ZAGUKE-454684 format. One line per 10 residues: for each residue x, y, z of C-alpha. Coordinates in pm, whole numbers. Layout:
! residues N
X:Y:Z ~ ...
***
This chain:
! residues 519
24910:3995:13709 ~ 24766:4274:13495 ~ 25116:4357:13373 ~ 25169:3997:13267 ~ 24833:3995:13089 ~ 24929:4303:12888 ~ 25274:4161:12826 ~ 25117:3859:12656 ~ 25016:4092:12368 ~ 25359:4251:12343
25569:4207:12027 ~ 25864:4126:12256 ~ 25738:3770:12276 ~ 25643:3738:11909 ~ 25866:3611:11630 ~ 25809:3660:11258 ~ 25834:3289:11193 ~ 25602:3194:11479 ~ 25258:3350:11510 ~ 25190:3191:11849
25417:3291:12136 ~ 25421:3511:12444 ~ 25288:3473:12800 ~ 25050:3177:12841 ~ 24853:2980:13092 ~ 24966:2616:13112 ~ 24658:2406:13037 ~ 24797:2060:13121 ~ 25128:1895:13205 ~ 25310:1618:13025
25621:1428:13134 ~ 25729:1401:12771 ~ 25713:1773:12707 ~ 26043:1948:12661 ~ 25906:2276:12528 ~ 25734:2425:12836 ~ 25963:2657:13025 ~ 25925:2880:13326 ~ 26238:3072:13397 ~ 26344:3363:13611
26074:3567:13782 ~ 25793:3370:13616 ~ 25888:3029:13763 ~ 25639:2851:13985 ~ 25761:2748:14326 ~ 25576:2419:14300 ~ 25712:2338:13953 ~ 25945:2053:13865 ~ 26291:2059:13710 ~ 26288:2046:13331
26531:1855:13111 ~ 26738:2166:13039 ~ 26759:2288:13394 ~ 26449:2508:13375 ~ 26155:2481:13604 ~ 25840:2366:13421 ~ 25526:2519:13571 ~ 25206:2337:13663 ~ 24850:2380:13540 ~ 24727:2738:13575
25072:2899:13592 ~ 25178:3190:13373 ~ 25496:3136:13174 ~ 25659:3232:12843 ~ 25594:2986:12562 ~ 25779:2916:12242 ~ 25639:2844:11894 ~ 25451:2517:11875 ~ 25380:2487:12252 ~ 25085:2244:12272
25011:2270:12642 ~ 24949:2640:12686 ~ 24694:2896:12576 ~ 24757:3269:12552 ~ 24540:3517:12736 ~ 24400:3644:12403 ~ 24309:3290:12292 ~ 24152:3220:12630 ~ 23940:3535:12606 ~ 23831:3461:12248
23737:3103:12318 ~ 23532:3197:12620 ~ 23349:3473:12429 ~ 23264:3255:12130 ~ 23152:2955:12328 ~ 22971:3111:12618 ~ 22874:3472:12562 ~ 22717:3441:12214 ~ 22579:3092:12155 ~ 22351:3217:11875
22643:3366:11689 ~ 22830:3041:11725 ~ 22536:2853:11574 ~ 22532:3089:11277 ~ 22901:3034:11221 ~ 22892:2659:11259 ~ 22568:2591:11071 ~ 22486:2893:10852 ~ 22270:2694:10609 ~ 22059:2543:10887
22013:2880:11057 ~ 21917:3048:10728 ~ 21678:2764:10642 ~ 21502:2799:10978 ~ 21473:3174:10930 ~ 21336:3126:10579 ~ 21084:2869:10705 ~ 20967:3111:10973 ~ 20931:3395:10720 ~ 20740:3174:10476
20512:3052:10754 ~ 20435:3411:10854 ~ 20376:3499:10489 ~ 20141:3204:10437 ~ 19954:3285:10759 ~ 19914:3650:10658 ~ 19771:3553:10319 ~ 19526:3309:10475 ~ 19413:3565:10734 ~ 19349:3812:10451
19148:3543:10270 ~ 19323:3580:9936 ~ 19112:3452:9646 ~ 19389:3322:9415 ~ 19156:3432:9136 ~ 19401:3375:8850 ~ 19458:3020:8967 ~ 19084:2964:8940 ~ 19099:3091:8581 ~ 19378:2844:8506
19166:2563:8646 ~ 18872:2673:8433 ~ 19097:2666:8126 ~ 19192:2309:8211 ~ 18827:2208:8238 ~ 18753:2380:7907 ~ 19024:2177:7735 ~ 18897:1854:7891 ~ 18540:1926:7786 ~ 18636:2028:7431
18477:2372:7458 ~ 18594:2702:7311 ~ 18897:2819:7505 ~ 18862:3188:7418 ~ 18487:3215:7470 ~ 18499:3098:7831 ~ 18494:3335:8128 ~ 18574:3234:8482 ~ 18500:3349:8839 ~ 18256:3615:8943
18477:3876:8772 ~ 18410:3707:8433 ~ 18778:3689:8345 ~ 18866:3555:7996 ~ 19161:3346:7888 ~ 19448:3551:7745 ~ 19733:3296:7736 ~ 19844:3087:7437 ~ 19667:2751:7409 ~ 19985:2569:7518
19935:2710:7868 ~ 19583:2565:7885 ~ 19724:2221:7805 ~ 19961:2249:8100 ~ 19678:2364:8329 ~ 19471:2048:8281 ~ 19629:1867:8584 ~ 19476:2136:8807 ~ 19136:1982:8737 ~ 19242:1666:8921
19264:1853:9254 ~ 19000:2006:9473 ~ 19014:2381:9524 ~ 19166:2374:9878 ~ 19432:2123:9775 ~ 19504:2316:9457 ~ 19556:2638:9650 ~ 19790:2467:9896 ~ 19996:2308:9620 ~ 20012:2637:9426
20126:2836:9731 ~ 20391:2584:9830 ~ 20506:2554:9471 ~ 20539:2930:9430 ~ 20742:2959:9750 ~ 20978:2691:9622 ~ 20998:2873:9290 ~ 21094:3192:9474 ~ 21384:3003:9632 ~ 21476:2890:9282
21469:3246:9146 ~ 21692:3366:9431 ~ 21935:3077:9383 ~ 21963:3136:9008 ~ 21996:3513:9057 ~ 22283:3460:9301 ~ 22449:3228:9054 ~ 22400:3487:8781 ~ 22587:3755:8979 ~ 22850:3513:9112
22747:3536:9476 ~ 22815:3459:9753 ~ 23192:3447:9784 ~ 23234:3321:10142 ~ 22895:3210:10270 ~ 22755:2880:10137 ~ 22515:2954:9852 ~ 22221:2762:10011 ~ 22256:2977:10323 ~ 22253:3296:10117
21960:3166:9912 ~ 21746:3096:10216 ~ 21837:3425:10386 ~ 21758:3639:10082 ~ 21437:3444:10010 ~ 21318:3510:10363 ~ 21342:3885:10295 ~ 21229:3914:9934 ~ 20913:3708:9981 ~ 20761:4028:10119
20808:4227:9797 ~ 20479:4342:9647 ~ 20524:4158:9313 ~ 20593:3831:9498 ~ 20307:3889:9741 ~ 20063:3962:9458 ~ 20186:3664:9255 ~ 20097:3430:9540 ~ 19780:3623:9617 ~ 19649:3560:9266
19814:3219:9220 ~ 20009:3344:8919 ~ 20288:3169:8721 ~ 20533:3460:8707 ~ 20792:3289:8926 ~ 20780:2984:8701 ~ 20850:3206:8399 ~ 21145:3369:8576 ~ 21292:3032:8679 ~ 21273:2900:8322
21447:3207:8180 ~ 21713:3234:8452 ~ 21784:2862:8429 ~ 21874:2912:8063 ~ 22077:3228:8118 ~ 22287:3074:8395 ~ 22375:2756:8205 ~ 22717:2708:8051 ~ 22752:2821:7691 ~ 22866:2471:7600
22522:2325:7676 ~ 22376:2255:7333 ~ 22017:2249:7456 ~ 22039:2582:7639 ~ 21739:2784:7526 ~ 21467:2531:7600 ~ 21362:2718:7914 ~ 21314:3046:7727 ~ 21118:2867:7454 ~ 20882:2704:7705
20838:3034:7890 ~ 20745:3207:7562 ~ 20498:2927:7495 ~ 20326:3004:7824 ~ 20340:3384:7790 ~ 20463:3569:7484 ~ 20665:3838:7664 ~ 20969:3614:7746 ~ 21024:3574:7370 ~ 21217:3903:7392
21501:3709:7558 ~ 21535:3498:7241 ~ 21549:3819:7034 ~ 21814:3959:7268 ~ 22028:3644:7238 ~ 21990:3640:6860 ~ 22103:4003:6831 ~ 22402:3944:7059 ~ 22490:3632:6859 ~ 22474:3819:6530
22703:4095:6658 ~ 22950:3837:6788 ~ 22935:3647:6459 ~ 23019:3968:6272 ~ 23315:4030:6502 ~ 23445:3677:6447 ~ 23409:3698:6071 ~ 23592:4032:6059 ~ 23875:3883:6265 ~ 23927:3611:6006
23743:3326:6176 ~ 23544:3092:5956 ~ 23170:3051:5929 ~ 23181:2756:6167 ~ 23334:2969:6442 ~ 23077:3241:6375 ~ 22803:3000:6482 ~ 22846:3102:6845 ~ 22664:2980:7159 ~ 22427:3280:7170
22303:3215:6819 ~ 22260:2848:6904 ~ 22072:2933:7225 ~ 21841:3170:7039 ~ 21779:2903:6776 ~ 21696:2641:7040 ~ 21460:2884:7214 ~ 21285:2963:6885 ~ 21255:2596:6793 ~ 21114:2513:7136
20860:2793:7112 ~ 20751:2673:6767 ~ 20723:2321:6908 ~ 20482:2445:7177 ~ 20274:2617:6909 ~ 20273:2304:6692 ~ 20170:2083:6984 ~ 19886:2324:7064 ~ 19777:2327:6699 ~ 19760:1948:6696
19573:1924:7027 ~ 19356:2238:6995 ~ 19345:2338:6626 ~ 19043:2569:6650 ~ 19166:2753:6957 ~ 19519:2781:6817 ~ 19396:2934:6492 ~ 19183:3185:6677 ~ 19461:3283:6916 ~ 19720:3353:6645
19477:3532:6414 ~ 19264:3728:6661 ~ 19334:3706:7035 ~ 19703:3790:7017 ~ 19617:4134:6873 ~ 19340:4214:7124 ~ 19553:4393:7381 ~ 19251:4546:7557 ~ 19115:4197:7625 ~ 19358:4162:7916
19211:4451:8113 ~ 19177:4828:8138 ~ 19494:5002:8031 ~ 19491:5290:8279 ~ 19439:5098:8603 ~ 19710:5119:8867 ~ 19791:4749:8843 ~ 19922:4804:8489 ~ 20287:4894:8546 ~ 20394:4921:8184
20481:5234:7985 ~ 20139:5216:7823 ~ 19963:5223:8160 ~ 20180:5507:8288 ~ 20118:5712:7974 ~ 19742:5647:7995 ~ 19735:5786:8348 ~ 19965:6074:8255 ~ 19755:6176:7953 ~ 19421:6100:8126
19305:5872:7847 ~ 19204:5509:7803 ~ 19431:5468:7500 ~ 19760:5663:7470 ~ 19777:5558:7102 ~ 20072:5688:6902 ~ 20247:5825:7211 ~ 20278:5473:7348 ~ 20392:5328:7016 ~ 20674:5582:6990
20775:5544:7357 ~ 20763:5163:7340 ~ 20962:5157:7016 ~ 21238:5380:7149 ~ 21249:5204:7485 ~ 21258:4861:7323 ~ 21540:4954:7085 ~ 21745:5121:7360 ~ 21683:4841:7609 ~ 21786:4569:7364
22096:4766:7267 ~ 22197:4800:7633 ~ 22132:4431:7699 ~ 22332:4321:7395 ~ 22622:4554:7476 ~ 22628:4429:7835 ~ 22638:4067:7724 ~ 22919:4140:7479 ~ 23109:4302:7767 ~ 23068:3990:7979
22813:4155:8208 ~ 22559:3873:8184 ~ 22364:3968:8496 ~ 22319:4326:8379 ~ 22221:4202:8034 ~ 21954:3970:8174 ~ 21806:4233:8405 ~ 21810:4500:8134 ~ 21627:4269:7894 ~ 21368:4180:8160
21307:4547:8241 ~ 21268:4624:7870 ~ 21012:4346:7824 ~ 20809:4472:8119 ~ 20820:4832:7997 ~ 20718:4774:7635 ~ 20450:4513:7700 ~ 20098:4658:7653 ~ 19999:4519:7994 ~ 20250:4449:8271
20062:4380:8591 ~ 20249:4460:8912 ~ 20296:4088:8982 ~ 20483:4053:8651 ~ 20761:4254:8817 ~ 20890:3953:9013 ~ 21206:4039:8824 ~ 21262:4279:9113 ~ 21425:3980:9286 ~ 21726:3958:9049
21729:4338:9027 ~ 21774:4374:9402 ~ 22029:4093:9419 ~ 22229:4255:9139 ~ 22226:4595:9311 ~ 22335:4436:9640 ~ 22614:4249:9462 ~ 22741:4573:9312 ~ 22752:4724:9661 ~ 22955:4429:9790
23207:4481:9508 ~ 23296:4826:9638 ~ 23418:5010:9945 ~ 23384:5363:10069 ~ 23158:5614:9900 ~ 23079:5400:9591 ~ 22965:5117:9818 ~ 22744:5352:10017 ~ 22585:5479:9696 ~ 22508:5128:9581
22370:5033:9921 ~ 22151:5342:9903 ~ 22034:5232:9557 ~ 21961:4881:9684 ~ 21772:5016:9983 ~ 21567:5252:9766 ~ 21473:4968:9529 ~ 21386:4743:9821 ~ 21170:5012:9978 ~ 20999:5074:9645
20908:4710:9587 ~ 20818:4635:9949 ~ 20618:4950:10025 ~ 20311:4869:9808 ~ 20320:5243:9725 ~ 20144:5199:9391 ~ 19830:5096:9583 ~ 19824:5415:9790 ~ 19633:5595:9514 ~ 19255:5570:9457
19182:5257:9255 ~ 18863:5064:9198 ~ 18782:4823:8921 ~ 18576:4979:8637 ~ 18562:5317:8817 ~ 18838:5483:8608 ~ 18964:5680:8908 ~ 19319:5659:8774 ~ 19226:5900:8493 ~ 19199:6183:8748
19528:6147:8936 ~ 19740:6441:9047 ~ 20118:6459:9009 ~ 20206:6275:9331 ~ 19958:5999:9258 ~ 20102:5957:8909 ~ 20449:5915:9056 ~ 20326:5652:9299 ~ 20125:5460:9041 ~ 20415:5476:8794
20687:5369:9036 ~ 20775:5040:8865 ~ 20816:5190:8515 ~ 21033:5461:8669 ~ 21244:5193:8837 ~ 21280:5012:8504 ~ 21391:5330:8328 ~ 21637:5408:8609 ~ 21783:5059:8575 ~ 21831:5118:8203
22007:5447:8281 ~ 22240:5270:8525 ~ 22317:5007:8263 ~ 22405:5277:8011 ~ 22626:5457:8264 ~ 22816:5136:8338 ~ 22874:5069:7969 ~ 22996:5425:7917 ~ 23253:5382:8194 ~ 23362:5045:8056
23432:5178:7708 ~ 23776:5320:7778 ~ 23903:5034:7993 ~ 24132:4858:7745 ~ 24319:4552:7860 ~ 24053:4442:8109 ~ 23879:4109:8061 ~ 23525:4146:7934 ~ 23410:3888:8187 ~ 23552:4075:8486
23287:4254:8697 ~ 23350:4628:8708 ~ 23394:4656:9082 ~ 23505:5015:9096 ~ 23212:5192:8932 ~ 23001:5421:9142 ~ 22633:5478:9098 ~ 22572:5777:8879 ~ 22943:5844:8838
***
């Protein structure tokens, strides 16, 4: 019997034109069948005479089968079917219903996350400031003289944001916190979905399944945790920008999301600058190639123009609804960078904050201006070059990292852009095999550990105590981990572009799947 079992795998019984042949167990008999044969030493004594003089075996007998035999199953098929159906029911569920399994896992992760935040009694202090801004608008008071909560926090957003915060005044505080938490979790799913679409993933798994699975993991990143802890709107900003960047170039109204995001917070306006620069370079290329002025008006220029017009529309609406507050914001508040908070505190993960801690000063002054100028110019150049090369995901992430680095204040929760960063790094690993893949997986793991470790909070930090001005070298590295990650991402972008330069004949839109990290 064992010899027959092994013989069922033998190439003796396999034909090139027929993938299914060999020794099989007869599963059921049929009087009409003329293809089941048991001849020679394999015939069953209790079988019946076949139409061609051969003895057809009965159920359970071993016999050779020919291509197309419907009433037999090979030993290998029998083993595989038994293993899949009986030995690993959970694995079968994952294969049959991957989206359902991923959704259940995501729901469990979100429930644990929500429970952990409630047990820690998070204050959602920024959400309370938003609500206070809404009440200030409703009461007709001065928007930039108000302070909210026991921490006496002022309003630092453009007046358009305060207009959008007025519906928060219609809810009680417990209901508002519940709605904000649930809304932010849904926005995280949206960021993951759009990031996967940006990198062109997944290839085999249904995208909803991948979205839920990745969301279940990345909800535990420190920027996401802190965003929900404070009730911030960073995930909304990321969704608006990514929604624009993942839309087809033929969409004439692409750019509205970036314009609205810039109306809420000024930093996303850098994406409009990035698109305008890329559009100008492409227009110059088209004009030099002999194309007319109409062809030079490319989708990137149009998208930048729509984003700018939308941003101006938010400012105009604010000026009509809140003329006094709008005038004060654009003539005074927008220049008061210290109004947001202390520059040197650990929570500030911008270049300015890192330099303040490095130089042991409250104001790094000219050093920051030079560093921010160089970083901004280099970052925009890398983003534009990546977009021109068809590397849209790298362009978007490089622009986001640049905006976070050069902003005077980039709180740690502003770095929710770690979600598309990690997804991009993981996608690059999936593009490769061997040593390059291992390097990219190592890069992805290091980034994930960095953003999930909360390492920047391991240093002494207390509000108004200025302990960050006395950090040692290790503490500076920990408290400057996000700026270092942003600079490393820029370096990787530059390395990729350098390797792409000499690859003539390749499509600009093709992902460079054979580049190794640091190679």
